[in-house]
Backbone as CSV, one residue per row, in Angstrom:
resi,resn,N_x,N_y,N_z,CA_x,CA_y,CA_z,C_x,C_y,C_z
1,MET,102.011,149.175,95.658,102.827,148.216,96.456,101.917,146.856,96.206
2,THR,102.913,146.000,95.816,102.174,144.253,95.659,101.769,143.672,96.784
3,GLY,101.137,142.600,96.661,100.618,141.734,97.689,101.703,141.328,98.513
4,SER,102.752,140.812,97.812,104.049,140.279,98.311,104.712,141.095,99.230
5,GLY,104.808,142.479,98.621,105.449,143.423,99.510,104.855,143.610,100.688
6,ILE,103.471,143.784,100.772,102.694,144.133,101.920,103.036,142.697,102.879
7,ALA,103.055,141.624,102.454,103.155,140.693,103.177,104.364,140.666,103.956
8,VAL,105.430,141.037,103.332,107.119,141.139,103.706,106.772,142.211,104.839
9,LEU,106.243,143.426,104.429,106.255,144.582,105.600,105.129,143.993,106.806
10,ALA,104.301,143.217,106.629,103.534,142.950,107.873,104.243,141.774,108.685
11,ALA,105.044,140.882,108.209,105.833,139.980,108.586,106.922,140.772,109.447
12,MET,107.632,141.681,108.892,108.589,142.253,109.349,108.137,143.167,110.651
13,ALA,107.004,143.822,110.486,106.430,144.759,111.381,105.946,143.875,112.698
14,SER,105.582,142.910,112.321,105.150,141.913,113.619,106.094,141.631,114.688
15,ASN,107.335,141.720,114.266,108.661,141.603,115.176,109.040,142.696,115.845
16,VAL,108.504,143.791,115.489,109.199,145.142,116.345,108.588,144.897,117.627
17,GLN,109.813,144.899,118.550,109.609,144.586,120.231,109.145,145.797,120.776
18,GLU,109.769,146.989,120.520,109.244,148.331,120.957,109.245,149.158,119.807
19,ILE,108.753,150.208,119.978,108.618,151.357,118.953,110.084,151.536,118.263
20,GLY,110.058,150.909,117.168,111.291,151.168,116.307,112.353,150.202,116.614
21,ALA,112.225,149.409,117.494,113.531,148.446,117.928,113.199,147.107,117.504
22,ALA,114.021,146.615,116.788,113.726,145.084,116.242,114.946,144.431,116.118
23,THR,114.941,143.107,116.456,115.820,142.190,116.406,116.290,141.958,114.934
24,PRO,117.534,141.968,114.642,118.023,141.658,113.173,117.744,140.129,112.808
25,GLY,117.692,139.315,113.725,117.596,137.948,113.491,116.094,137.537,113.360
26,HIS,115.312,138.346,113.785,113.778,138.222,113.499,113.517,138.510,112.182
27,TRP,113.957,139.765,111.684,113.643,140.470,110.476,114.132,139.137,109.403
28,LEU,115.390,138.801,109.731,115.853,137.741,108.768,115.064,136.506,108.614
29,SER,114.477,136.115,110.044,113.755,134.755,109.878,112.321,135.033,109.180
30,SER,111.870,136.245,109.673,110.625,136.622,108.920,110.588,136.657,107.493
31,LEU,111.597,137.302,107.170,111.788,137.335,105.427,112.008,136.126,104.851
32,ALA,112.604,134.972,105.549,112.999,133.896,104.970,111.539,133.120,105.072
33,VAL,110.704,133.084,105.831,109.414,132.621,105.991,108.466,133.159,104.660
34,VAL,108.459,134.669,104.849,107.790,135.281,103.780,108.059,134.807,102.498
35,THR,109.347,134.703,102.089,109.922,134.446,100.944,109.856,132.930,100.587
36,THR,109.939,132.117,101.541,109.556,130.605,101.451,108.123,130.489,100.884
37,THR,107.165,131.215,101.711,105.722,131.119,101.153,105.335,131.450,100.223
38,ILE,106.047,132.762,99.669,105.455,133.274,98.335,106.013,132.148,97.268
39,GLY,107.089,131.500,97.414,107.668,130.431,96.391,106.900,129.345,96.264
40,VAL,106.498,128.773,97.572,105.629,127.727,97.622,104.240,128.009,96.913
41,ILE,103.734,129.073,97.213,102.486,129.518,96.589,102.350,129.360,95.116
42,ILE,103.467,130.141,94.568,103.572,130.369,93.059,103.626,128.929,92.474
43,ALA,104.605,127.895,93.211,104.740,126.791,92.589,103.451,125.968,92.655
44,SER,102.679,126.046,93.862,101.367,125.238,93.933,100.457,125.869,92.777
45,VAL,100.312,127.084,92.772,99.182,127.661,91.898,99.594,127.307,90.359
46,LEU,100.762,127.594,90.053,101.177,127.070,88.713,100.964,125.797,88.229
47,LEU,101.256,124.792,89.335,101.180,123.414,88.942,99.703,123.129,88.860
48,HIS,98.752,123.749,89.733,97.281,123.391,89.770,97.029,123.948,88.221
49,TYR,97.213,125.082,87.932,96.996,125.676,86.585,97.198,124.890,85.417
50,GLU,98.424,124.556,85.473,98.973,123.652,84.290,98.404,122.353,84.407
51,GLY,98.148,121.741,85.604,97.756,120.388,85.618,96.380,120.372,85.175
52,LEU,95.270,121.288,85.564,93.950,121.236,85.244,93.995,121.609,83.666
53,THR,94.772,122.520,82.950,94.624,122.717,81.668,95.143,121.430,81.077
54,LEU,96.019,120.704,81.412,96.598,119.463,80.695,95.379,118.350,80.797
55,LEU,94.790,118.364,81.957,93.767,117.308,82.131,92.386,117.800,81.256
56,GLN,92.178,119.038,81.187,91.062,119.430,80.427,91.192,119.435,78.863
57,ARG,92.511,119.403,78.603,92.815,119.237,77.076,92.990,117.714,76.549
58,ASN,93.180,116.855,77.619,93.628,115.430,77.167,92.644,114.487,77.586
59,LEU,91.613,114.755,78.383,90.686,113.859,79.006,89.710,113.292,77.998
60,GLY,89.481,114.292,76.821,88.590,113.747,75.703,89.312,112.850,74.990
61,GLU,90.655,112.862,74.865,91.649,111.975,74.079,91.683,110.349,74.901
62,ILE,91.072,110.110,75.926,91.210,108.862,76.468,89.996,108.085,76.025
63,HIS,90.621,106.812,75.424,89.287,105.929,74.746,89.350,104.590,75.603
64,LEU,89.233,104.757,76.692,89.220,103.299,77.479,87.776,103.172,78.247
65,GLY,87.072,102.189,77.808,85.787,102.022,78.444,84.942,102.990,78.143
66,PRO,83.741,102.887,79.128,82.641,104.156,78.933,83.289,105.551,79.072
67,ARG,82.646,106.423,78.641,82.941,107.763,78.777,83.113,108.193,80.080
68,ARG,82.292,107.822,80.982,82.588,108.167,82.450,83.833,107.800,83.047
69,MET,84.399,107.140,82.519,85.804,106.392,82.937,86.856,107.866,82.775
70,LYS,86.573,108.752,82.188,87.275,109.862,81.895,87.242,110.813,83.440
71,VAL,86.040,110.463,83.849,85.805,111.061,85.471,86.968,110.731,86.239
72,LEU,87.133,109.189,86.235,88.125,108.479,86.946,89.507,109.068,86.891
73,PHE,89.976,109.332,85.648,91.147,110.021,85.343,91.465,111.312,85.702
74,GLY,90.216,112.026,85.737,90.037,113.183,86.208,90.441,113.597,87.623
75,ILE,89.757,112.680,88.479,89.908,112.730,89.828,91.278,112.305,90.236
76,ILE,91.881,111.299,89.710,93.301,110.887,89.793,94.247,111.700,89.658
77,GLY,94.125,112.633,88.424,94.804,113.696,88.201,94.930,114.724,89.154
78,VAL,93.629,115.030,89.547,93.480,116.351,90.694,94.299,115.648,91.890
79,LEU,93.845,114.383,92.321,94.495,114.042,93.739,95.972,114.066,93.666
80,VAL,96.621,113.873,92.411,97.959,113.567,92.334,98.507,114.977,92.441
81,MET,98.055,115.932,91.982,98.225,117.434,91.961,98.187,118.010,93.353
82,HIS,97.100,117.739,94.228,96.968,117.953,95.534,98.271,117.349,96.202
83,ALA,98.632,116.208,96.159,99.508,115.262,96.638,100.912,116.198,96.418
84,ILE,101.312,116.434,95.393,102.311,117.170,94.895,102.148,118.641,95.715
85,GLU,101.295,119.276,95.574,101.111,120.690,96.435,101.403,120.409,97.831
86,ILE,100.911,119.514,98.533,101.154,119.084,100.083,102.621,118.995,100.132
87,THR,103.436,118.232,99.305,104.759,118.162,99.163,105.507,119.175,99.075
88,PHE,105.060,120.238,98.325,105.696,121.674,98.320,105.859,122.223,99.505
89,PHE,104.604,122.103,100.238,104.421,122.900,101.488,105.407,122.321,102.674
90,ALA,105.494,120.761,102.391,106.169,120.165,103.210,107.570,120.552,103.149
91,VAL,107.981,120.729,102.056,109.528,121.057,101.645,109.535,122.542,102.277
92,GLY,108.737,123.445,102.139,108.842,124.646,102.642,108.853,124.905,104.083
93,TYR,108.022,123.773,104.807,108.261,123.738,106.312,109.641,123.247,106.523
94,ALA,110.246,122.276,105.821,111.507,121.813,106.087,112.642,123.010,105.991
95,ILE,112.409,123.821,104.857,113.358,125.011,104.629,113.339,125.660,106.087
96,VAL,111.866,126.309,106.433,111.877,127.176,107.429,112.352,126.799,108.758
97,HIS,112.040,125.503,108.884,112.636,124.853,110.300,114.053,125.040,110.311
98,LYS,114.822,124.855,109.396,116.330,125.257,109.176,116.671,126.710,109.577
99,VAL,115.748,127.594,109.437,116.149,128.855,109.674,116.307,129.283,111.117
100,HIS,117.246,129.863,111.550,117.228,130.331,113.082,116.170,131.215,113.116
101,ASP,115.222,130.735,114.430,114.181,131.443,114.869,113.059,131.254,113.648
102,GLY,112.981,130.340,112.918,111.896,130.578,111.844,110.713,129.741,112.230
103,GLY,110.781,129.139,113.454,109.585,128.589,114.177,109.940,126.863,114.013
104,SER,108.842,126.245,114.720,108.766,124.824,114.756,107.440,124.344,114.730
105,ILE,107.445,122.924,114.583,106.113,122.421,114.648,105.934,121.624,116.013
106,SER,105.157,122.220,116.741,104.860,121.593,118.399,106.083,121.525,119.092
107,GLY,107.316,122.211,118.845,108.446,122.284,119.466,109.468,121.051,119.174
108,MET,109.064,120.321,118.104,109.933,119.195,117.597,111.283,119.746,117.219
109,PRO,112.415,119.109,117.710,113.485,119.626,117.089,113.949,119.390,115.621
110,HIS,113.811,118.306,115.248,114.085,117.857,113.974,113.059,116.834,113.606
111,PRO,111.775,117.446,113.125,110.647,116.683,112.506,111.092,115.693,111.107
112,PRO,110.749,114.406,111.371,110.889,113.841,110.050,110.162,114.275,108.904
113,PHE,110.377,113.925,107.671,109.830,114.567,106.724,108.248,114.108,106.651
114,LEU,108.224,112.911,106.854,106.747,112.084,106.979,105.802,113.038,107.853
115,ASP,106.391,113.355,109.095,105.728,114.257,110.085,105.424,115.608,109.475
116,LEU,106.288,116.129,108.823,106.052,117.422,107.794,104.832,117.171,106.812
117,MET,104.948,116.050,106.011,104.079,115.840,105.148,102.603,115.648,105.908
118,TYR,102.471,115.201,106.929,101.157,114.941,107.657,100.910,116.325,108.253
119,PHE,101.666,117.112,108.756,101.466,118.387,109.059,100.772,119.348,107.990
120,SER,101.409,118.956,106.814,101.211,119.810,105.617,99.600,119.624,105.150
121,ALA,99.476,118.080,105.071,98.000,117.690,104.873,96.816,117.935,105.648
122,THR,97.123,118.086,107.066,96.186,118.500,107.839,95.752,120.208,107.710
123,THR,96.846,120.772,107.306,96.991,122.146,107.210,96.229,122.517,105.876
124,TYR,96.573,121.861,104.742,96.202,122.082,103.354,94.639,121.921,103.264
125,THR,94.291,120.797,103.919,92.809,120.302,103.858,92.009,120.898,105.023
126,THR,92.588,121.870,105.774,91.780,122.620,106.772,91.074,121.673,107.692
127,VAL,91.788,120.635,107.970,91.085,119.758,108.885,91.377,120.328,110.471
128,GLY,92.561,120.885,110.534,92.776,121.469,111.914,94.005,120.832,112.420
129,TYR,94.579,121.456,113.659,95.397,120.916,114.276,95.191,120.050,115.403
130,GLY,95.726,118.874,115.708,95.569,118.103,116.842,96.968,117.913,117.670
131,ASP,97.576,116.786,117.111,98.877,116.415,117.827,100.049,117.357,117.368
132,LEU,99.999,118.133,116.231,100.975,118.912,115.722,100.384,120.334,115.560
133,ALA,101.053,121.265,115.783,100.977,122.812,115.493,101.983,123.447,115.390
134,PRO,101.950,124.684,114.604,103.268,125.558,114.417,103.270,126.655,115.366
135,VAL,104.543,126.817,115.613,105.115,127.667,116.605,106.037,128.894,115.962
136,GLY,105.812,129.909,116.306,106.860,131.090,116.044,106.393,131.686,114.638
137,PRO,107.315,132.156,113.690,107.086,132.685,112.497,106.568,131.661,111.345
138,LEU,106.811,130.231,111.482,106.374,129.236,110.792,104.610,129.265,110.846
139,ARG,104.119,129.932,111.705,102.577,130.189,111.591,101.954,130.805,110.363
140,PHE,102.979,131.574,109.873,102.570,132.482,108.628,102.481,131.344,107.549
141,LEU,103.260,130.679,107.024,103.384,129.632,106.173,102.076,128.658,106.428
142,ALA,101.597,128.425,107.783,100.685,127.448,107.739,99.513,128.048,107.601
143,ALA,99.286,129.445,108.106,98.034,130.105,107.756,97.588,130.439,106.147
144,VAL,98.894,130.610,105.584,98.753,130.683,104.168,98.415,129.257,103.380
145,GLU,98.946,128.287,103.801,98.677,127.033,103.165,97.392,126.570,103.624
146,SER,96.695,127.086,104.657,95.251,126.732,104.801,94.418,127.334,103.808
147,LEU,94.775,128.650,103.627,94.083,129.443,102.600,94.201,128.923,101.132
148,ALA,95.342,128.750,100.895,95.545,128.307,99.632,95.161,126.768,99.491
149,GLY,95.160,125.904,100.189,94.497,124.665,100.057,93.133,124.753,100.000
150,PHE,92.502,125.670,100.689,91.100,125.655,100.598,90.608,126.201,98.918
151,VAL,91.314,127.185,98.673,91.048,127.729,97.319,91.307,126.639,96.318
152,LEU,92.554,125.953,96.284,92.718,125.005,95.250,91.699,123.498,95.321
153,VAL,91.664,123.108,96.603,90.490,122.138,96.493,89.260,122.655,96.248
154,SER,88.586,123.736,96.272,87.447,124.326,95.529,87.692,124.304,94.098
155,TRP,88.734,125.047,93.640,88.929,124.883,92.074,89.082,123.654,91.664
156,SER,89.377,122.494,92.509,89.693,121.196,91.781,88.084,120.376,91.755
157,ALA,87.258,121.040,92.796,85.918,120.588,92.908,85.069,121.161,91.750
158,SER,85.237,122.346,91.303,84.614,123.171,90.182,85.185,122.400,88.884
159,PHE,86.173,122.065,88.735,86.861,121.240,87.642,86.197,119.862,87.578
160,THR,86.144,119.303,88.677,85.536,117.744,88.779,84.062,118.057,88.247
161,TYR,83.380,118.947,88.796,81.911,118.991,88.409,81.799,119.143,86.806
162,LEU,82.402,120.148,86.309,82.589,120.323,84.972,82.866,119.117,84.156
163,VAL,83.774,118.187,84.521,84.474,116.980,83.904,83.132,116.105,83.961
164,MET,82.500,116.079,85.220,81.288,115.040,85.405,80.132,115.312,84.449
165,GLU,80.112,116.609,84.360,78.893,117.167,83.529,79.199,116.785,81.946
166,ARG,80.522,117.052,81.619,80.913,116.722,80.158,80.849,115.138,79.932
167,PHE,81.263,114.174,80.826,81.391,112.824,80.208,80.660,112.024,81.286
168,TRP,79.761,112.639,82.431,79.072,111.534,83.102,77.275,111.879,82.758
169,GLY,77.057,112.633,81.972,75.716,112.584,81.481,74.988,111.427,81.075
170,ARG,73.645,111.540,80.751,73.015,110.549,80.249,73.742,109.773,78.944
171,ARG,74.227,110.637,78.144,74.643,110.222,76.866,75.923,109.389,77.092
172,ALA,76.604,109.704,78.462,77.989,109.057,78.609,77.752,107.737,79.302
173,LEU,76.508,107.230,79.814,76.196,105.908,80.281,76.069,104.967,79.202
């Protein structure tokens, strides 16, 4: 069984009210949350992989100022990727929020997209919740986003270190 199959089964099993008895609406909302989560994770990881690959291949071709300027372009590229990935998750929250019994954020009936972006950014960066918090099945997407954000930010930090080592050394000054 794949990881996504286990995630679907775990989400569905969590909505069993009594032994063997479950509400069909809960199953469908859980399935919608898990499916949305998988889609957003795949999109984010692929974007990050392709973005870092593109940066790695093309940073050496930038001939603007000292070599260490390439580090600046690498940082900007990484930040743009993270902003897009945060947007992917915000769209995921908007989708799940439309699902009946999919959950909400702090009980807001219709959160504006900018609030979803803010919530996504605080979750992605693992800053933590303050004024906004997930409620219901939406918590699954939020939990996975914090794990994905941690991994993708760590990946970016490793990439940035390698870029700095390559272009910011004594010879680069």
